[in-house]
VOGU-3710 file (C-alpha; in Angstrom, 3 decimals, decimal comma):
1> siifaiaiig> -128,577/-62,140/31,800  -128,717/-63,715/35,241  -126,793/-66,691/36,574  -127,118/-68,677/39,770  -126,695/-72,236/41,050  -129,525/-74,637/41,800  -129,413/-77,792/43,862  -129,826/-81,131/42,120  -131,409/-84,053/43,939  -128,886/-86,708/44,921
11> cqqpkkelil> -125,115/-86,476/45,099  -124,506/-84,505/41,909  -122,810/-81,126/41,951  -125,096/-78,085/41,865  -125,960/-77,118/38,296  -125,819/-73,498/37,231  -128,503/-71,661/35,326  -128,094/-68,808/32,889  -131,274/-66,822/32,312  -131,204/-64,907/29,054
21> qdnevgligy> -133,270/-61,810/28,436  -135,651/-61,740/25,475  -133,189/-59,760/23,352  -130,139/-61,890/24,241  -128,392/-64,981/22,876  -125,341/-66,894/24,009  -122,279/-67,353/21,798  -119,501/-69,904/22,260  -115,971/-68,837/21,416  -113,439/-71,655/20,998
31> gsltsiesme> -110,672/-69,986/18,969  -110,098/-66,289/18,353  -113,479/-65,529/19,941  -112,060/-66,544/23,310  -110,358/-63,156/23,058  -112,625/-60,408/24,366  -110,611/-57,890/22,325  -111,331/-59,868/19,160  -115,021/-60,031/20,022  -115,109/-56,288/20,693
41> etlgrkyegy> -113,764/-55,622/17,197  -116,815/-57,364/15,741  -119,249/-55,829/18,224  -117,889/-52,349/17,678  -118,235/-51,673/21,382  -116,672/-52,561/24,696  -117,862/-55,891/26,042  -118,739/-55,911/29,744  -121,315/-58,690/29,760  -121,496/-62,269/30,922
51> fdvvelkdyk> -118,384/-64,420/30,488  -117,732/-67,971/31,626  -115,605/-70,961/30,700  -117,780/-73,892/29,657  -117,444/-77,449/28,384  -119,141/-78,197/25,058  -120,321/-81,796/24,726  -120,415/-83,928/21,559  -118,062/-81,714/19,588  -114,360/-81,864/18,767
61> rnwkvfmpnr> -111,991/-79,026/17,864  -109,593/-79,110/14,921  -107,755/-77,035/12,316  -109,830/-78,227/9,378  -111,621/-75,166/8,054  -110,005/-72,956/5,438  -110,620/-69,502/4,082  -109,533/-68,719/0,522  -106,734/-66,201/0,900  -108,165/-64,016/-1,819
71> ndmydpyfti> -111,765/-63,118/-1,040  -114,104/-60,140/-0,842  -114,114/-59,956/2,971  -110,483/-59,685/4,057  -107,159/-58,511/2,707  -104,934/-61,342/1,430  -102,003/-62,503/3,540  -98,504/-63,178/2,314  -95,138/-64,191/3,693  -91,548/-63,730/2,600
81> rngdtvypkn> -89,817/-66,999/1,791  -86,211/-67,051/0,530  -86,612/-63,436/-0,535  -89,773/-64,115/-2,506  -93,299/-62,945/-1,729  -95,548/-65,967/-1,290  -99,340/-65,899/-1,131  -100,815/-69,030/0,469  -103,831/-70,355/-1,401  -105,881/-70,989/1,753
91> ilylnidsfp> -105,645/-70,008/5,424  -106,565/-72,549/8,101  -108,534/-71,662/11,214  -109,921/-73,421/14,237  -113,181/-75,296/13,817  -115,492/-77,608/15,725  -117,270/-80,645/14,307  -120,061/-82,709/15,774  -118,527/-85,804/17,365  -120,429/-87,966/19,890
101> nsslngclfv> -118,830/-88,629/23,276  -116,201/-85,954/22,762  -115,971/-82,523/24,396  -113,938/-79,346/24,409  -113,625/-76,166/26,427  -114,635/-72,725/25,278  -115,914/-69,368/26,467  -119,544/-68,335/26,670  -120,537/-64,746/25,944  -123,958/-63,118/25,875
111> ikkselsefd> -124,765/-60,632/23,126  -127,848/-58,982/21,686  -129,817/-60,873/19,052  -129,389/-57,881/16,756  -125,589/-58,320/16,926  -125,588/-61,899/15,616  -125,568/-60,747/11,998  -122,153/-59,115/12,489  -120,722/-62,413/13,689  -122,339/-64,249/10,779
121> krewiyrrve> -120,505/-61,883/8,439  -117,234/-62,406/10,279  -117,586/-66,189/10,320  -118,698/-66,527/6,687  -116,885/-69,842/6,125  -118,908/-71,314/8,990  -122,568/-71,945/9,693  -124,146/-70,985/12,971  -125,568/-73,945/14,926  -127,511/-74,117/18,160
131> vtknidglni> -125,619/-75,780/21,026  -127,918/-74,874/23,918  -128,231/-78,486/25,076  -124,534/-79,249/24,603  -123,182/-77,118/27,441  -122,168/-79,318/30,335  -123,249/-78,237/33,807  -125,223/-75,189/32,719  -128,956/-74,867/32,079  -129,900/-72,134/29,623
141> ingkvfayta> -133,241/-70,542/30,415  -135,321/-68,420/28,037  -132,944/-68,420/25,099  -130,444/-70,134/22,843  -126,681/-70,528/22,599  -124,885/-70,735/19,256  -121,476/-71,756/17,925  -119,907/-71,783/14,484  -118,928/-74,934/12,579  -117,361/-75,151/9,130
151> ldefkasnpi> -119,449/-75,125/5,983  -118,828/-78,273/3,953  -117,262/-76,375/1,053  -114,589/-74,963/3,366  -113,630/-78,170/5,172  -110,146/-79,605/4,711  -109,917/-83,332/5,436  -106,130/-83,584/5,814  -104,480/-80,155/5,558  -100,737/-80,846/5,485
161> dsnlfavrkt> -99,646/-79,450/2,095  -97,941/-76,074/2,535  -98,623/-75,308/-1,135  -102,340/-75,340/-0,387  -102,684/-74,314/3,259  -101,130/-72,012/5,831  -101,648/-71,198/9,509  -101,170/-67,527/10,341  -98,785/-66,805/13,184  -100,809/-63,674/13,961
171> yldivdtafk> -103,894/-65,858/14,453  -101,950/-68,118/16,815  -100,892/-64,967/18,681  -104,541/-63,911/19,116  -105,397/-67,265/20,661  -102,271/-67,205/22,813  -103,068/-63,694/24,061  -106,526/-64,894/25,083  -104,887/-67,625/27,182  -103,241/-64,944/29,308
181> hlspeyknrf> -106,663/-63,855/30,546  -107,711/-67,429/31,314  -106,406/-70,044/33,719  -103,475/-72,409/33,045  -106,033/-75,220/33,348  -108,007/-73,726/30,464  -104,899/-73,620/28,250  -103,988/-77,211/29,102  -107,540/-78,344/28,398  -107,541/-76,435/25,109
191> fkttepyakn> -104,525/-78,309/23,769  -105,793/-81,611/25,127  -109,067/-81,205/23,229  -107,670/-79,802/19,963  -106,352/-81,831/17,048  -102,944/-80,299/16,202  -102,041/-78,548/12,950  -99,022/-79,484/10,837  -96,143/-77,300/12,072  -94,799/-76,795/8,538
201> lviddialek> -97,910/-74,744/7,717  -97,159/-71,820/10,058  -96,181/-68,587/8,306  -95,028/-65,169/9,546  -97,909/-63,474/7,804  -98,364/-59,956/6,561  -101,695/-58,522/5,431  -101,712/-56,811/2,048  -103,943/-53,748/1,993  -106,209/-53,763/-1,048
//
């Protein structure tokens, strides 16, 4: 992938271009995928490719996608509450939804087309959507950029009931660790463009090995 700035006629700021190779695609991370370490776990290799902070137009970020805690992909999580072992029914994660005239910040990576299937498996409660034209200030040449948005069957309209939903502290830690490799401005923008979760949902989670 190649990136450079081009001049725009008039008084606008120069607009950057990202030229993708034939075997490449762009991927937007807006939650745990802002962590390069998290991405490397899915890739199964060290990531040393393109990385940039971008603004995604006409989307909003929220905590309204859930993963059933007992599933065939991941070990179930539990917490200890008043001496009892408690298994949340569903785990909430970050999500983006189409929303005109809204925007959010995220991180743009470039991976091989052949590696997309591994991310599809990881993000199985989401569908992959093209957002090539939604990246503000960056022209994508010779390729596409994708992001993940919740499948309808895994959307939670108002997740506030701690009997039904939980937010993993370890997931919050992954996102927070990613902030340390980004600017304070990125972190501030993240919280400004993210609908908050209900604080009563956070659990000190433990993964149960199957």
